[in-house]
C-alpha positions, -999 to 999 in steps of 0.1 A, spaced: -925 -209 223 -930 -177 243 -899 -156 247 -891 -134 278 -887 -96 276 -852 -88 288 -851 -51 291 -869 -35 320 -889 -3 317 -857 25 314 -876 51 338 -888 23 363 -850 9 364 -838 45 367 -862 52 398 -855 20 413 -816 26 411 -818 60 425 -839 47 455 -814 18 463 -782 32 458 -781 54 488 -794 24 508 -774 -6 492 -749 -11 522 -778 -17 543 -796 -37 521 -769 -60 513 -762 -62 551 -795 -78 556 -784 -107 536 -812 -114 513 -801 -93 483 -772 -112 467 -736 -109 466 -736 -71 457 -718 -51 433 -691 -69 412 -671 -37 409 -663 -46 374 -686 -28 355 -675 -6 327 -683 32 334 -709 36 307 -727 3 320 -767 7 316 -786 15 345 -802 -20 342 -768 -34 341 -761 -13 371 -792 -22 392 -789 -61 386 -752 -61 393 -757 -45 425 -777 -72 437 -755 -95 426 -769 -106 390 -741 -112 368 -745 -116 328 
């Protein structure tokens, strides 16, 4: 049975996060990107967790 990789490339995650963060409100207003940030992440959350949370993904 194959397993899925759960960690994304860290450099890619930071690059996407840096691109998305300034435009997140506009992207979320479009309605195609999930519920938006949970506002409950700890200050030390990893960039991948922050990116996924931005688009409504919850662990």
